[in-house]
N, CA, C and O atoms as a GROMACS GRO file, in nm:
protein
  580
    1MET      N    1   1.292   8.132 -10.358
    1MET     CA    2   1.346   8.020 -10.422
    1MET      C    3   1.398   8.070 -10.556
    1MET      O    4   1.336   8.135 -10.640
    2THR      N    5   1.527   8.029 -10.560
    2THR     CA    6   1.580   8.049 -10.702
    2THR      C    7   1.536   7.974 -10.820
    2THR      O    8   1.480   7.866 -10.800
    3ASP      N    9   1.554   8.017 -10.941
    3ASP     CA   10   1.500   7.942 -11.061
    3ASP      C   11   1.553   7.801 -11.048
    3ASP      O   12   1.476   7.705 -11.053
    4THR      N   13   1.679   7.789 -11.031
    4THR     CA   14   1.768   7.640 -11.028
    4THR      C   15   1.677   7.546 -10.926
    4THR      O   16   1.637   7.433 -10.954
    5ALA      N   17   1.652   7.618 -10.798
    5ALA     CA   18   1.598   7.519 -10.673
    5ALA      C   19   1.458   7.484 -10.728
    5ALA      O   20   1.416   7.370 -10.711
    6THR      N   21   1.379   7.582 -10.795
    6THR     CA   22   1.235   7.545 -10.840
    6THR      C   23   1.214   7.437 -10.950
    6THR      O   24   1.117   7.363 -10.964
    7ASP      N   25   1.360   7.450 -11.044
    7ASP     CA   26   1.350   7.366 -11.157
    7ASP      C   27   1.388   7.221 -11.101
    7ASP      O   28   1.329   7.124 -11.149
    8ARG      N   29   1.482   7.204 -11.005
    8ARG     CA   30   1.495   7.069 -10.934
    8ARG      C   31   1.388   7.042 -10.872
    8ARG      O   32   1.349   6.927 -10.894
    9SER      N   33   1.310   7.115 -10.787
    9SER     CA   34   1.183   7.044 -10.721
    9SER      C   35   1.061   6.980 -10.818
    9SER      O   36   0.983   6.888 -10.795
   10ARG      N   37   1.078   7.068 -10.940
   10ARG     CA   38   0.961   7.029 -11.036
   10ARG      C   39   1.009   6.889 -11.101
   10ARG      O   40   0.929   6.796 -11.115
   11TRP      N   41   1.138   6.881 -11.139
   11TRP     CA   42   1.198   6.759 -11.145
   11TRP      C   43   1.185   6.633 -11.062
   11TRP      O   44   1.154   6.519 -11.098
   12LEU      N   45   1.217   6.679 -10.942
   12LEU     CA   46   1.192   6.556 -10.834
   12LEU      C   47   1.046   6.527 -10.826
   12LEU      O   48   1.005   6.413 -10.803
   13ALA      N   49   0.959   6.639 -10.849
   13ALA     CA   50   0.794   6.577 -10.825
   13ALA      C   51   0.793   6.514 -10.939
   13ALA      O   52   0.759   6.399 -10.913
   14LEU      N   53   0.814   6.528 -11.065
   14LEU     CA   54   0.812   6.452 -11.204
   14LEU      C   55   0.848   6.305 -11.171
   14LEU      O   56   0.770   6.212 -11.190
   15TYR      N   57   0.958   6.295 -11.128
   15TYR     CA   58   1.053   6.164 -11.087
   15TYR      C   59   0.968   6.074 -11.003
   15TYR      O   60   0.943   5.957 -11.029
   16VAL      N   61   0.925   6.145 -10.892
   16VAL     CA   62   0.822   6.080 -10.798
   16VAL      C   63   0.690   6.046 -10.878
   16VAL      O   64   0.646   5.932 -10.866
   17LEU      N   65   0.636   6.118 -10.943
   17LEU     CA   66   0.518   6.088 -11.002
   17LEU      C   67   0.526   5.972 -11.106
   17LEU      O   68   0.430   5.897 -11.122
   18CYS      N   69   0.652   5.959 -11.183
   18CYS     CA   70   0.683   5.858 -11.278
   18CYS      C   71   0.709   5.735 -11.195
   18CYS      O   72   0.689   5.630 -11.255
   19VAL      N   73   0.740   5.728 -11.094
   19VAL     CA   74   0.780   5.596 -11.012
   19VAL      C   75   0.622   5.557 -10.947
   19VAL      O   76   0.581   5.441 -10.936
   20GLY      N   77   0.556   5.663 -10.912
   20GLY     CA   78   0.429   5.601 -10.856
   20GLY      C   79   0.371   5.546 -10.957
   20GLY      O   80   0.338   5.431 -10.932
   21VAL      N   81   0.338   5.589 -11.086
   21VAL     CA   82   0.273   5.529 -11.185
   21VAL      C   83   0.341   5.408 -11.218
   21VAL      O   84   0.269   5.308 -11.218
   22LEU      N   85   0.445   5.392 -11.243
   22LEU     CA   86   0.530   5.276 -11.260
   22LEU      C   87   0.496   5.163 -11.159
   22LEU      O   88   0.489   5.047 -11.198
   23MET      N   89   0.473   5.200 -11.019
   23MET     CA   90   0.437   5.114 -10.941
   23MET      C   91   0.301   5.031 -10.974
   23MET      O   92   0.285   4.909 -10.974
   24ILE      N   93   0.205   5.140 -11.004
   24ILE     CA   94   0.090   5.074 -11.034
   24ILE      C   95   0.061   5.013 -11.168
   24ILE      O   96  -0.049   4.963 -11.189
   25VAL      N   97   0.144   5.014 -11.250
   25VAL     CA   98   0.129   4.918 -11.383
   25VAL      C   99   0.200   4.817 -11.348
   25VAL      O  100   0.156   4.708 -11.384
   26LEU      N  101   0.332   4.820 -11.266
   26LEU     CA  102   0.392   4.703 -11.251
   26LEU      C  103   0.314   4.606 -11.152
   26LEU      O  104   0.334   4.484 -11.153
   27ASP      N  105   0.232   4.664 -11.074
   27ASP     CA  106   0.163   4.591 -10.985
   27ASP      C  107   0.046   4.511 -11.061
   27ASP      O  108   0.034   4.390 -11.044
   28VAL      N  109  -0.024   4.568 -11.130
   28VAL     CA  110  -0.123   4.472 -11.215
   28VAL      C  111  -0.053   4.363 -11.284
   28VAL      O  112  -0.097   4.249 -11.274
   29THR      N  113   0.052   4.389 -11.354
   29THR     CA  114   0.125   4.281 -11.436
   29THR      C  115   0.152   4.192 -11.327
   29THR      O  116   0.094   4.083 -11.322
   30VAL      N  117   0.230   4.226 -11.243
   30VAL     CA  118   0.305   4.110 -11.137
   30VAL      C  119   0.168   4.044 -11.090
   30VAL      O  120   0.166   3.923 -11.111
   31VAL      N  121   0.077   4.084 -11.044
   31VAL     CA  122  -0.050   4.019 -10.985
   31VAL      C  123  -0.115   3.917 -11.081
   31VAL      O  124  -0.166   3.814 -11.038
   32ASN      N  125  -0.113   3.947 -11.203
   32ASN     CA  126  -0.166   3.880 -11.302
   32ASN      C  127  -0.072   3.747 -11.337
   32ASN      O  128  -0.115   3.635 -11.364
   33VAL      N  129   0.046   3.782 -11.332
   33VAL     CA  130   0.165   3.666 -11.341
   33VAL      C  131   0.155   3.565 -11.247
   33VAL      O  132   0.145   3.445 -11.272
   34ALA      N  133   0.159   3.637 -11.096
   34ALA     CA  134   0.166   3.556 -10.984
   34ALA      C  135   0.034   3.464 -10.962
   34ALA      O  136   0.046   3.364 -10.890
   35LEU      N  137  -0.084   3.492 -11.020
   35LEU     CA  138  -0.204   3.440 -10.966
   35LEU      C  139  -0.190   3.282 -10.977
   35LEU      O  140  -0.251   3.228 -10.884
   36PRO      N  141  -0.146   3.216 -11.037
   36PRO     CA  142  -0.130   3.041 -11.004
   36PRO      C  143  -0.057   3.035 -10.882
   36PRO      O  144  -0.100   2.955 -10.799
   37SER      N  145   0.045   3.104 -10.851
   37SER     CA  146   0.118   3.069 -10.721
   37SER      C  147   0.047   3.118 -10.616
   37SER      O  148   0.052   3.058 -10.509
   38ILE      N  149  -0.030   3.236 -10.631
   38ILE     CA  150  -0.132   3.272 -10.529
   38ILE      C  151  -0.238   3.168 -10.509
   38ILE      O  152  -0.287   3.151 -10.397
   39GLN      N  153  -0.263   3.121 -10.577
   39GLN     CA  154  -0.373   2.998 -10.570
   39GLN      C  155  -0.335   2.880 -10.490
   39GLN      O  156  -0.404   2.816 -10.411
   40SER      N  157  -0.204   2.861 -10.528
   40SER     CA  158  -0.156   2.721 -10.484
   40SER      C  159  -0.112   2.724 -10.348
   40SER      O  160  -0.120   2.626 -10.274
   41ASP      N  161  -0.045   2.884 -10.298
   41ASP     CA  162   0.006   2.905 -10.200
   41ASP      C  163  -0.090   2.919 -10.081
   41ASP      O  164  -0.074   2.847  -9.982
   42LEU      N  165  -0.192   3.011 -10.087
   42LEU     CA  166  -0.297   3.030 -10.026
   42LEU      C  167  -0.417   2.974 -10.025
   42LEU      O  168  -0.504   3.009  -9.944
   43GLY      N  169  -0.435   2.879 -10.118
   43GLY     CA  170  -0.527   2.768 -10.113
   43GLY      C  171  -0.688   2.845 -10.213
   43GLY      O  172  -0.800   2.794 -10.212
   44PHE      N  173  -0.656   2.950 -10.273
   44PHE     CA  174  -0.747   2.987 -10.320
   44PHE      C  175  -0.824   2.883 -10.432
   44PHE      O  176  -0.764   2.800 -10.499
   45SER      N  177  -0.979   2.908 -10.438
   45SER     CA  178  -1.038   2.847 -10.527
   45SER      C  179  -1.023   2.936 -10.654
   45SER      O  180  -0.980   3.052 -10.657
   46THR      N  181  -1.072   2.854 -10.771
   46THR     CA  182  -1.062   2.948 -10.917
   46THR      C  183  -1.193   3.066 -10.885
   46THR      O  184  -1.176   3.177 -10.935
   47SER      N  185  -1.279   3.050 -10.832
   47SER     CA  186  -1.388   3.149 -10.802
   47SER      C  187  -1.325   3.256 -10.728
   47SER      O  188  -1.309   3.368 -10.777
   48SER      N  189  -1.290   3.226 -10.617
   48SER     CA  190  -1.230   3.304 -10.498
   48SER      C  191  -1.104   3.362 -10.533
   48SER      O  192  -1.047   3.440 -10.458
   49LEU      N  193  -1.051   3.324 -10.657
   49LEU     CA  194  -0.910   3.390 -10.709
   49LEU      C  195  -0.945   3.521 -10.770
   49LEU      O  196  -0.864   3.614 -10.773
   50ALA      N  197  -1.060   3.529 -10.817
   50ALA     CA  198  -1.091   3.659 -10.901
   50ALA      C  199  -1.096   3.789 -10.829
   50ALA      O  200  -1.083   3.900 -10.880
   51TRP      N  201  -1.122   3.750 -10.655
   51TRP     CA  202  -1.120   3.877 -10.589
   51TRP      C  203  -0.996   3.924 -10.570
   51TRP      O  204  -0.980   4.042 -10.538
   52VAL      N  205  -0.895   3.845 -10.585
   52VAL     CA  206  -0.738   3.907 -10.570
   52VAL      C  207  -0.748   4.036 -10.676
   52VAL      O  208  -0.715   4.150 -10.645
   53VAL      N  209  -0.788   4.006 -10.779
   53VAL     CA  210  -0.798   4.117 -10.884
   53VAL      C  211  -0.930   4.231 -10.875
   53VAL      O  212  -0.917   4.351 -10.900
   54ASN      N  213  -1.029   4.179 -10.841
   54ASN     CA  214  -1.160   4.241 -10.843
   54ASN      C  215  -1.157   4.337 -10.704
   54ASN      O  216  -1.228   4.436 -10.693
   55ALA      N  217  -1.078   4.299 -10.616
   55ALA     CA  218  -1.094   4.385 -10.483
   55ALA      C  219  -1.018   4.516 -10.535
   55ALA      O  220  -1.084   4.619 -10.525
   56TYR      N  221  -0.896   4.528 -10.586
   56TYR     CA  222  -0.823   4.627 -10.646
   56TYR      C  223  -0.903   4.696 -10.729
   56TYR      O  224  -0.915   4.816 -10.702
   57LEU      N  225  -0.974   4.645 -10.844
   57LEU     CA  226  -1.032   4.702 -10.963
   57LEU      C  227  -1.163   4.778 -10.904
   57LEU      O  228  -1.193   4.884 -10.957
   58ILE      N  229  -1.231   4.738 -10.814
   58ILE     CA  230  -1.368   4.806 -10.725
   58ILE      C  231  -1.306   4.931 -10.659
   58ILE      O  232  -1.338   5.044 -10.697
   59ALA      N  233  -1.227   4.911 -10.570
   59ALA     CA  234  -1.170   5.019 -10.514
   59ALA      C  235  -1.112   5.149 -10.610
   59ALA      O  236  -1.140   5.269 -10.605
   60PHE      N  237  -1.049   5.099 -10.669
   60PHE     CA  238  -0.976   5.184 -10.783
   60PHE      C  239  -1.069   5.234 -10.871
   60PHE      O  240  -1.059   5.356 -10.881
   61GLY      N  241  -1.153   5.185 -10.935
   61GLY     CA  242  -1.234   5.241 -11.022
   61GLY      C  243  -1.344   5.321 -10.921
   61GLY      O  244  -1.379   5.434 -10.954
   62GLY      N  245  -1.392   5.268 -10.814
   62GLY     CA  246  -1.508   5.352 -10.746
   62GLY      C  247  -1.455   5.502 -10.704
   62GLY      O  248  -1.531   5.599 -10.704
   63LEU      N  249  -1.287   5.514 -10.663
   63LEU     CA  250  -1.248   5.624 -10.594
   63LEU      C  251  -1.193   5.731 -10.712
   63LEU      O  252  -1.161   5.844 -10.676
   64LEU      N  253  -1.185   5.700 -10.837
   64LEU     CA  254  -1.135   5.772 -10.912
   64LEU      C  255  -1.211   5.918 -10.940
   64LEU      O  256  -1.144   6.013 -10.978
   65LEU      N  257  -1.316   5.927 -10.925
   65LEU     CA  258  -1.394   6.067 -10.932
   65LEU      C  259  -1.353   6.130 -10.752
   65LEU      O  260  -1.312   6.244 -10.734
   66LEU      N  261  -1.369   6.058 -10.670
   66LEU     CA  262  -1.351   6.106 -10.562
   66LEU      C  263  -1.197   6.174 -10.514
   66LEU      O  264  -1.173   6.268 -10.439
   67ALA      N  265  -1.105   6.083 -10.590
   67ALA     CA  266  -0.970   6.128 -10.586
   67ALA      C  267  -0.941   6.250 -10.648
   67ALA      O  268  -0.852   6.326 -10.610
   68GLY      N  269  -1.025   6.274 -10.754
   68GLY     CA  270  -0.996   6.397 -10.823
   68GLY      C  271  -1.044   6.528 -10.747
   68GLY      O  272  -0.981   6.634 -10.750
   69ARG      N  273  -1.152   6.510 -10.686
   69ARG     CA  274  -1.222   6.615 -10.631
   69ARG      C  275  -1.130   6.655 -10.477
   69ARG      O  276  -1.135   6.765 -10.423
   70PHE      N  277  -1.050   6.537 -10.425
   70PHE     CA  278  -0.972   6.568 -10.303
   70PHE      C  279  -0.853   6.646 -10.347
   70PHE      O  280  -0.802   6.735 -10.280
   71GLY      N  281  -0.804   6.598 -10.491
   71GLY     CA  282  -0.690   6.660 -10.551
   71GLY      C  283  -0.737   6.807 -10.557
   71GLY      O  284  -0.648   6.887 -10.529
   72ASP      N  285  -0.841   6.853 -10.583
   72ASP     CA  286  -0.902   7.007 -10.589
   72ASP      C  287  -0.888   7.070 -10.479
   72ASP      O  288  -0.838   7.180 -10.458
   73LEU      N  289  -0.941   6.980 -10.396
   73LEU     CA  290  -0.942   7.041 -10.262
   73LEU      C  291  -0.837   7.061 -10.156
   73LEU      O  292  -0.821   7.162 -10.088
   74ILE      N  293  -0.766   6.949 -10.152
   74ILE     CA  294  -0.659   6.929 -10.052
   74ILE      C  295  -0.530   6.976 -10.125
   74ILE      O  296  -0.440   7.032 -10.062
   75GLY      N  297  -0.524   6.958 -10.238
   75GLY     CA  298  -0.400   6.969 -10.328
   75GLY      C  299  -0.343   6.843 -10.360
   75GLY      O  300  -0.338   6.742 -10.289
   76ARG      N  301  -0.292   6.864 -10.495
   76ARG     CA  302  -0.262   6.764 -10.560
   76ARG      C  303  -0.113   6.692 -10.500
   76ARG      O  304  -0.086   6.573 -10.511
   77ARG      N  305  -0.038   6.783 -10.444
   77ARG     CA  306   0.091   6.713 -10.382
   77ARG      C  307   0.082   6.649 -10.278
   77ARG      O  308   0.160   6.556 -10.260
   78SER      N  309  -0.010   6.681 -10.185
   78SER     CA  310  -0.076   6.595 -10.053
   78SER      C  311  -0.133   6.453 -10.113
   78SER      O  312  -0.100   6.341 -10.074
   79ILE      N  313  -0.215   6.481 -10.207
   79ILE     CA  314  -0.286   6.353 -10.234
   79ILE      C  315  -0.212   6.266 -10.311
   79ILE      O  316  -0.246   6.149 -10.296
   80LEU      N  317  -0.128   6.284 -10.384
   80LEU     CA  318  -0.015   6.202 -10.431
   80LEU      C  319   0.064   6.124 -10.323
   80LEU      O  320   0.066   6.001 -10.309
   81LEU      N  321   0.136   6.227 -10.240
   81LEU     CA  322   0.227   6.153 -10.139
   81LEU      C  323   0.126   6.058 -10.061
   81LEU      O  324   0.166   5.944 -10.036
   82ALA      N  325   0.008   6.094 -10.022
   82ALA     CA  326  -0.105   6.004  -9.960
   82ALA      C  327  -0.112   5.912 -10.019
   82ALA      O  328  -0.091   5.804  -9.962
   83GLY      N  329  -0.141   5.916 -10.138
   83GLY     CA  330  -0.166   5.786 -10.225
   83GLY      C  331  -0.056   5.678 -10.245
   83GLY      O  332  -0.069   5.557 -10.257
   84LEU      N  333   0.061   5.757 -10.244
   84LEU     CA  334   0.200   5.672 -10.293
   84LEU      C  335   0.204   5.594 -10.111
   84LEU      O  336   0.257   5.484 -10.103
   85GLY      N  337   0.156   5.646 -10.001
   85GLY     CA  338   0.196   5.586  -9.859
   85GLY      C  339   0.105   5.474  -9.838
   85GLY      O  340   0.130   5.371  -9.775
   86ILE      N  341  -0.025   5.513  -9.908
   86ILE     CA  342  -0.137   5.397  -9.877
   86ILE      C  343  -0.084   5.278  -9.982
   86ILE      O  344  -0.053   5.169  -9.936
   87PHE      N  345  -0.076   5.302 -10.111
   87PHE     CA  346  -0.020   5.207 -10.219
   87PHE      C  347   0.085   5.107 -10.146
   87PHE      O  348   0.065   4.989 -10.118
   88THR      N  349   0.208   5.187 -10.120
   88THR     CA  350   0.337   5.129 -10.054
   88THR      C  351   0.287   5.048  -9.926
   88THR      O  352   0.315   4.929  -9.927
   89GLY      N  353   0.233   5.085  -9.843
   89GLY     CA  354   0.167   5.026  -9.716
   89GLY      C  355   0.101   4.900  -9.782
   89GLY      O  356   0.151   4.793  -9.750
   90ALA      N  357   0.023   4.899  -9.844
   90ALA     CA  358  -0.076   4.818  -9.896
   90ALA      C  359  -0.004   4.694  -9.956
   90ALA      O  360  -0.032   4.578  -9.928
   91SER      N  361   0.113   4.744 -10.061
   91SER     CA  362   0.171   4.641 -10.136
   91SER      C  363   0.268   4.552  -9.998
   91SER      O  364   0.293   4.431  -9.999
   92LEU      N  365   0.306   4.643  -9.900
   92LEU     CA  366   0.386   4.555  -9.808
   92LEU      C  367   0.289   4.440  -9.750
   92LEU      O  368   0.324   4.323  -9.737
   93LEU      N  369   0.161   4.491  -9.717
   93LEU     CA  370   0.071   4.405  -9.645
   93LEU      C  371   0.051   4.268  -9.734
   93LEU      O  372   0.045   4.153  -9.689
   94CYS      N  373   0.042   4.306  -9.870
   94CYS     CA  374   0.002   4.202  -9.984
   94CYS      C  375   0.153   4.105  -9.983
   94CYS      O  376   0.132   3.984  -9.991
   95GLY      N  377   0.258   4.135  -9.977
   95GLY     CA  378   0.370   4.056  -9.958
   95GLY      C  379   0.364   3.974  -9.821
   95GLY      O  380   0.416   3.863  -9.811
   96LEU      N  381   0.311   4.026  -9.734
   96LEU     CA  382   0.320   3.955  -9.595
   96LEU      C  383   0.198   3.878  -9.582
   96LEU      O  384   0.187   3.822  -9.473
   97ALA      N  385   0.099   3.861  -9.664
   97ALA     CA  386  -0.029   3.792  -9.646
   97ALA      C  387   0.008   3.641  -9.625
   97ALA      O  388   0.084   3.572  -9.692
   98HIS      N  389  -0.073   3.605  -9.505
   98HIS     CA  390  -0.088   3.458  -9.508
   98HIS      C  391  -0.205   3.387  -9.510
   98HIS      O  392  -0.213   3.265  -9.496
   99THR      N  393  -0.311   3.477  -9.532
   99THR     CA  394  -0.424   3.416  -9.523
   99THR      C  395  -0.499   3.491  -9.658
   99THR      O  396  -0.440   3.587  -9.708
  100GLN      N  397  -0.632   3.446  -9.719
  100GLN     CA  398  -0.704   3.474  -9.845
  100GLN      C  399  -0.752   3.602  -9.791
  100GLN      O  400  -0.722   3.705  -9.851
  101GLY      N  401  -0.820   3.607  -9.689
  101GLY     CA  402  -0.873   3.763  -9.655
  101GLY      C  403  -0.768   3.864  -9.635
  101GLY      O  404  -0.786   3.975  -9.685
  102LEU      N  405  -0.666   3.842  -9.574
  102LEU     CA  406  -0.568   3.942  -9.555
  102LEU      C  407  -0.507   3.979  -9.686
  102LEU      O  408  -0.448   4.087  -9.694
  103LEU      N  409  -0.514   3.908  -9.777
  103LEU     CA  410  -0.443   3.943  -9.925
  103LEU      C  411  -0.552   4.030  -9.990
  103LEU      O  412  -0.523   4.144 -10.027
  104VAL      N  413  -0.680   3.982 -10.004
  104VAL     CA  414  -0.765   4.056 -10.066
  104VAL      C  415  -0.801   4.183 -10.000
  104VAL      O  416  -0.831   4.272 -10.080
  105GLY      N  417  -0.806   4.216  -9.872
  105GLY     CA  418  -0.801   4.335  -9.794
  105GLY      C  419  -0.692   4.392  -9.821
  105GLY      O  420  -0.711   4.513  -9.830
  106ALA      N  421  -0.577   4.362  -9.840
  106ALA     CA  422  -0.475   4.426  -9.867
  106ALA      C  423  -0.494   4.479 -10.011
  106ALA      O  424  -0.491   4.601 -10.020
  107ARG      N  425  -0.511   4.417 -10.115
  107ARG     CA  426  -0.576   4.456 -10.228
  107ARG      C  427  -0.646   4.538 -10.237
  107ARG      O  428  -0.621   4.616 -10.329
  108PHE      N  429  -0.761   4.566 -10.157
  108PHE     CA  430  -0.834   4.667 -10.175
  108PHE      C  431  -0.805   4.790 -10.112
  108PHE      O  432  -0.857   4.897 -10.144
  109LEU      N  433  -0.713   4.772 -10.015
  109LEU     CA  434  -0.609   4.912  -9.971
  109LEU      C  435  -0.538   4.955 -10.116
  109LEU      O  436  -0.534   5.068 -10.165
  110GLN      N  437  -0.499   4.865 -10.155
  110GLN     CA  438  -0.416   4.930 -10.298
  110GLN      C  439  -0.484   4.996 -10.372
  110GLN      O  440  -0.437   5.103 -10.411
  111GLY      N  441  -0.614   4.956 -10.415
  111GLY     CA  442  -0.691   5.005 -10.462
  111GLY      C  443  -0.764   5.146 -10.446
  111GLY      O  444  -0.823   5.210 -10.533
  112ILE      N  445  -0.744   5.179 -10.296
  112ILE     CA  446  -0.763   5.280 -10.229
  112ILE      C  447  -0.675   5.401 -10.278
  112ILE      O  448  -0.714   5.506 -10.328
  113GLY      N  449  -0.544   5.359 -10.249
  113GLY     CA  450  -0.412   5.464 -10.272
  113GLY      C  451  -0.394   5.464 -10.420
  113GLY      O  452  -0.355   5.575 -10.457
  114GLY      N  453  -0.409   5.376 -10.522
  114GLY     CA  454  -0.369   5.397 -10.655
  114GLY      C  455  -0.431   5.513 -10.733
  114GLY      O  456  -0.355   5.592 -10.791
  115PRO      N  457  -0.585   5.532 -10.738
  115PRO     CA  458  -0.630   5.644 -10.776
  115PRO      C  459  -0.585   5.788 -10.722
  115PRO      O  460  -0.601   5.890 -10.789
  116TYR      N  461  -0.542   5.788 -10.628
  116TYR     CA  462  -0.471   5.938 -10.592
  116TYR      C  463  -0.316   5.952 -10.665
  116TYR      O  464  -0.266   6.062 -10.691
  117VAL      N  465  -0.257   5.838 -10.691
  117VAL     CA  466  -0.132   5.858 -10.767
  117VAL      C  467  -0.183   5.856 -10.913
  117VAL      O  468  -0.121   5.934 -10.985
  118TRP      N  469  -0.259   5.801 -10.961
  118TRP     CA  470  -0.281   5.775 -11.107
  118TRP      C  471  -0.367   5.916 -11.134
  118TRP      O  472  -0.351   5.952 -11.251
  119LEU      N  473  -0.452   6.006 -11.059
  119LEU     CA  474  -0.484   6.128 -11.126
  119LEU      C  475  -0.399   6.213 -11.100
  119LEU      O  476  -0.437   6.317 -11.153
  120SER      N  477  -0.281   6.232 -11.033
  120SER     CA  478  -0.169   6.310 -10.999
  120SER      C  479  -0.103   6.319 -11.170
  120SER      O  480  -0.076   6.422 -11.233
  121ARG      N  481  -0.093   6.214 -11.203
  121ARG     CA  482  -0.017   6.224 -11.345
  121ARG      C  483  -0.090   6.319 -11.462
  121ARG      O  484  -0.023   6.372 -11.550
  122ALA      N  485  -0.214   6.333 -11.454
  122ALA     CA  486  -0.296   6.448 -11.526
  122ALA      C  487  -0.262   6.576 -11.512
  122ALA      O  488  -0.283   6.668 -11.591
  123SER      N  489  -0.195   6.581 -11.378
  123SER     CA  490  -0.153   6.731 -11.358
  123SER      C  491  -0.047   6.784 -11.402
  123SER      O  492   0.048   6.787 -11.324
  124SER      N  493  -0.031   6.836 -11.524
  124SER     CA  494   0.099   6.874 -11.554
  124SER      C  495   0.133   7.036 -11.524
  124SER      O  496   0.232   7.096 -11.565
  125SER      N  497   0.056   7.074 -11.466
  125SER     CA  498   0.084   7.231 -11.436
  125SER      C  499   0.206   7.291 -11.358
  125SER      O  500   0.250   7.401 -11.391
  126PRO      N  501   0.265   7.211 -11.244
  126PRO     CA  502   0.369   7.251 -11.193
  126PRO      C  503   0.494   7.196 -11.271
  126PRO      O  504   0.604   7.236 -11.235
  127LEU      N  505   0.484   7.115 -11.365
  127LEU     CA  506   0.588   7.064 -11.439
  127LEU      C  507   0.649   7.131 -11.555
  127LEU      O  508   0.674   7.044 -11.639
  128ARG      N  509   0.676   7.221 -11.587
  128ARG     CA  510   0.715   7.302 -11.674
  128ARG      C  511   0.864   7.308 -11.693
  128ARG      O  512   0.943   7.320 -11.599
  129PRO      N  513   0.907   7.297 -11.854
  129PRO     CA  514   0.845   7.326 -11.944
  129PRO      C  515   0.768   7.172 -11.993
  129PRO      O  516   0.828   7.066 -11.984
  130VAL      N  517   0.642   7.182 -12.040
  130VAL     CA  518   0.583   7.046 -12.071
  130VAL      C  519   0.647   6.956 -12.150
  130VAL      O  520   0.663   6.839 -12.114
  131SER      N  521   0.693   7.009 -12.275
  131SER     CA  522   0.759   6.945 -12.381
  131SER      C  523   0.874   6.836 -12.297
  131SER      O  524   0.866   6.714 -12.308
  132LYS      N  525   0.958   6.895 -12.230
  132LYS     CA  526   1.069   6.809 -12.163
  132LYS      C  527   1.004   6.723 -12.053
  132LYS      O  528   1.033   6.603 -12.045
  133SER      N  529   0.930   6.771 -11.981
  133SER     CA  530   0.844   6.663 -11.869
  133SER      C  531   0.774   6.575 -11.954
  133SER      O  532   0.784   6.461 -11.909
  134MET      N  533   0.707   6.578 -12.058
  134MET     CA  534   0.611   6.494 -12.104
  134MET      C  535   0.720   6.373 -12.197
  134MET      O  536   0.698   6.256 -12.226
  135SER      N  537   0.812   6.440 -12.219
  135SER     CA  538   0.919   6.334 -12.304
  135SER      C  539   0.998   6.209 -12.165
  135SER      O  540   1.035   6.092 -12.176
  136THR      N  541   0.998   6.290 -12.065
  136THR     CA  542   1.011   6.193 -11.933
  136THR      C  543   0.937   6.108 -11.881
  136THR      O  544   0.976   6.005 -11.826
  137VAL      N  545   0.790   6.153 -11.896
  137VAL     CA  546   0.688   6.058 -11.862
  137VAL      C  547   0.657   6.003 -11.954
  137VAL      O  548   0.611   5.899 -11.908
  138ALA      N  549   0.649   6.000 -12.067
  138ALA     CA  550   0.590   5.925 -12.192
  138ALA      C  551   0.626   5.782 -12.150
  138ALA      O  552   0.530   5.706 -12.168
  139PRO      N  553   0.752   5.712 -12.092
  139PRO     CA  554   0.772   5.596 -12.092
  139PRO      C  555   0.668   5.525 -12.006
  139PRO      O  556   0.611   5.421 -12.039
  140ALA      N  557   0.650   5.597 -11.882
  140ALA     CA  558   0.574   5.552 -11.797
  140ALA      C  559   0.417   5.523 -11.809
  140ALA      O  560   0.343   5.440 -11.757
  141PHE      N  561   0.399   5.628 -11.899
  141PHE     CA  562   0.251   5.623 -11.927
  141PHE      C  563   0.231   5.531 -12.048
  141PHE      O  564   0.117   5.489 -12.070
  142LEU      N  565   0.335   5.496 -12.129
  142LEU     CA  566   0.301   5.395 -12.238
  142LEU      C  567   0.284   5.257 -12.189
  142LEU      O  568   0.222   5.168 -12.248
  143ALA      N  569   0.356   5.248 -12.053
  143ALA     CA  570   0.379   5.114 -12.006
  143ALA      C  571   0.239   5.084 -11.959
  143ALA      O  572   0.227   4.967 -11.922
  144ASP      N  573   0.140   5.150 -11.952
  144ASP     CA  574   0.010   5.152 -11.919
  144ASP      C  575  -0.069   5.115 -12.009
  144ASP      O  576  -0.177   5.069 -11.971
  145SER      N  577  -0.041   5.122 -12.153
  145SER     CA  578  -0.130   5.072 -12.237
  145SER      C  579  -0.112   4.926 -12.273
  145SER      O  580  -0.190   4.871 -12.351
   0.00000   0.00000   0.00000
C-alpha cells in the first residue's frame, strides 16, 4: 500500500471510531430524555422503568474488561466492527420494541456491543500522527463528559 492509501485508511478508521463513540454517547442521552414517553407508551411502572437504563449499564460495565481482552486476542478492528454491528442491530430492535421485555432485552444487547466500540477508542496506535487524530477525536470524547 502506498503512503496515501495508508493515510486514507487510517483516517477512515478514525471517522468510524468517532461515529461509534458518538452513537454510544447520544444513545445514553436520547434514552434518558425519552424515558417519560417510553413509560407511557409501553406501560412501564416507575420501578420497572429503571431497567431500561440498568440493563444497558449492567451489560456495558460487566463486559468492559472482557472486551479489552478480546481486543488483544482477536484484534481491535474486528472487535470495533463487531461492536458496531451488535450495537446498531440492538438499536434497531429498541426502535421496533412494542413490549417491555423486548425493549429491556434490546437495551441489554446494546450494552453488549457498547464496550467493544468504547474500548477501541483507547487504541490510537494505528491512528498516526497522534496530534492530528486527537484533534479530530476530541469533540467526540468531550461529548462523553
